[in-house]
C-alpha positions as CSV (number, residue, x, y, z in Angstrom):
1,M,1.4,-15.9,10.9
2,E,-2.1,-15.1,12.2
3,L,-1.0,-11.5,13.0
4,F,0.3,-11.1,9.4
5,S,-3.0,-12.3,8.1
6,Q,-4.9,-10.0,10.4
7,F,-2.9,-7.0,9.2
8,V,-3.5,-8.0,5.6
9,D,-7.3,-8.5,6.2
10,E,-7.4,-5.0,7.8
11,D,-5.6,-3.5,4.8
12,I,-8.0,-5.3,2.4
13,A,-11.0,-3.9,4.2
14,T,-9.6,-0.4,3.9
15,L,-8.9,-1.0,0.2
16,R,-12.4,-2.1,-0.5
17,R,-13.8,1.0,1.1
18,V,-11.8,3.1,-1.4
19,S,-13.6,1.4,-4.3
20,R,-17.0,1.4,-2.7
21,E,-17.0,5.0,-1.5
22,S,-15.3,6.8,-4.4
23,R,-17.6,8.5,-6.8
24,T,-15.4,11.2,-8.2
25,Q,-11.7,11.6,-9.2
26,E,-11.2,14.0,-6.3
27,G,-12.9,11.6,-3.8
28,Y,-10.8,8.7,-5.1
29,L,-7.6,10.8,-4.9
30,I,-8.4,11.8,-1.3
31,A,-9.2,8.2,-0.4
32,M,-6.0,6.9,-2.0
33,S,-3.9,9.6,-0.3
34,N,-5.4,8.8,3.0
35,L,-4.8,5.1,2.3
36,V,-1.2,5.5,1.4
37,G,-0.7,7.8,4.3
38,S,-2.2,5.3,6.7
39,F,0.1,2.6,5.4
40,T,3.2,4.8,5.9
41,A,2.5,7.0,8.9
42,G,1.9,6.6,12.6
43,A,3.5,4.8,15.5
44,D,1.1,1.9,15.3
45,R,1.8,1.4,11.6
46,A,5.5,1.5,12.3
47,K,5.0,-1.5,14.6
48,H,2.9,-3.3,12.0
49,R,5.5,-2.6,9.3
50,A,8.3,-3.9,11.4
51,L,6.4,-7.1,12.3
52,R,5.4,-7.7,8.7
53,T,9.0,-7.2,7.6
54,R,10.3,-9.7,10.2
55,I,7.7,-12.3,9.1
56,V,8.5,-11.7,5.4
57,A,12.3,-12.0,6.1
58,A,11.8,-15.2,8.1
59,S,9.8,-16.6,5.2
60,L,12.7,-16.2,2.8
61,T,14.6,-19.1,4.5
62,R,11.5,-21.2,5.4
63,P,9.8,-22.6,2.3
64,E,6.6,-23.6,4.0
65,L,6.2,-20.2,5.6
66,R,7.0,-18.5,2.3
67,L,4.1,-20.4,0.7
68,V,1.6,-19.3,3.4
69,I,2.9,-15.7,3.5
70,G,3.1,-15.6,-0.2
71,R,-0.6,-16.5,-0.6
72,T,-1.6,-14.0,2.0
73,Q,0.5,-11.2,0.4
74,Q,-0.9,-12.1,-3.0
75,R,-4.4,-11.4,-1.6
76,L,-3.3,-7.9,-0.6
77,T,-1.6,-7.3,-3.9
78,E,-4.7,-8.4,-5.9
79,E,-7.0,-6.2,-3.8
80,L,-4.7,-3.2,-4.3
81,T,-4.5,-4.0,-8.0
82,E,-8.3,-4.0,-8.2
83,V,-8.5,-0.6,-6.5
84,V,-6.0,0.8,-9.0
85,R,-8.0,-0.9,-11.9
86,F,-11.1,0.7,-10.5
87,G,-9.5,4.1,-10.8
88,Q,-8.2,3.4,-14.3
89,D,-11.6,2.1,-15.4
90,A,-13.3,5.2,-14.1
91,G,-10.8,7.3,-16.2
92,W,-9.1,8.8,-13.1
93,L,-5.7,7.1,-13.2
94,R,-3.2,6.7,-16.0
95,N,-3.9,3.5,-18.0
96,D,-0.5,3.3,-19.7
97,L,0.8,1.6,-16.6
98,S,-0.1,-1.8,-15.3
99,P,-2.4,-1.8,-12.4
100,H,-0.4,-4.6,-10.9
101,A,2.8,-2.6,-11.2
102,L,1.2,0.5,-9.6
103,A,-0.1,-1.8,-6.7
104,V,3.4,-3.1,-6.1
105,A,4.9,0.4,-6.3
106,V,2.5,1.5,-3.5
107,Q,3.6,-1.4,-1.4
108,A,7.3,-0.5,-2.1
109,L,6.6,2.8,-0.4
110,T,5.7,0.9,2.7
111,I,8.9,-1.2,2.6
112,G,10.9,2.0,2.0
113,R,9.3,3.5,5.1
114,T,10.2,0.4,7.1
115,L,13.8,0.8,6.1
116,D,13.7,4.5,7.1
117,D,12.1,3.6,10.5
118,V,15.5,2.2,11.6
119,S,17.5,5.3,10.4
120,A,19.2,7.4,13.0
121,T,17.2,10.3,11.6
122,P,14.0,8.9,10.0
123,I,11.9,11.1,7.8
124,T,8.9,12.7,9.5
125,S,5.3,12.3,8.3
126,E,5.2,16.0,7.6
127,E,8.2,15.6,5.3
128,L,6.9,12.5,3.6
129,E,3.4,13.5,2.9
130,P,4.1,16.1,0.2
131,L,6.2,13.4,-1.7
132,L,3.3,10.9,-1.4
133,S,1.0,13.6,-2.8
134,V,3.3,14.2,-5.8
135,L,3.6,10.5,-6.5
136,L,-0.2,10.0,-6.3
137,L,-0.8,13.0,-8.6
138,S,1.7,11.5,-11.1
139,M,-0.6,8.5,-11.4
140,L,-3.6,10.7,-12.5
141,R,-4.7,10.9,-16.1
142,S,-3.5,14.1,-17.6
143,D,-6.0,14.4,-20.4
C-alpha cells in the first residue's frame, strides 16, 4: 500500500509541475505529451504499472484495501482533472468534454499499456508515441 501511495505522490508532483510551468498552449502540450509518455513508456514505468495493477486487482476482493486504494487513486484523478481544467480554463483544451472524463481517459491509456505489457509482442514506445500525440492533439481546441 505504501508503494502505491508513493507512486501516486510522484505522479501528482509531476502533474503539478505541468500546471505551474505551462505558460503557452505549445508548452502545455509538450508538458502533457511528456507526462503521458512518462506514464506509458520505459522499463521502470512498466514495473510501476504492473505493481499498481496487482494492488488494484487485490483491492477488488478486499473491501478495506479498496477503500484505502480508492482514496489514493481519487487524489490522482482529482489532480489530473485539475491539470486538464487548467488547460481548458486557459483556452488550450476542448471544453466540450468533462475534465474528469479526460483525466480518466488518460489513465485508461496506462491500463491499456499494462495489458499490452504482457502481450507476446507488446507495442514499442516508438509505435505508441505517434498515437499518443494524435490523441493529445484531438483534445486541443480547434477554434
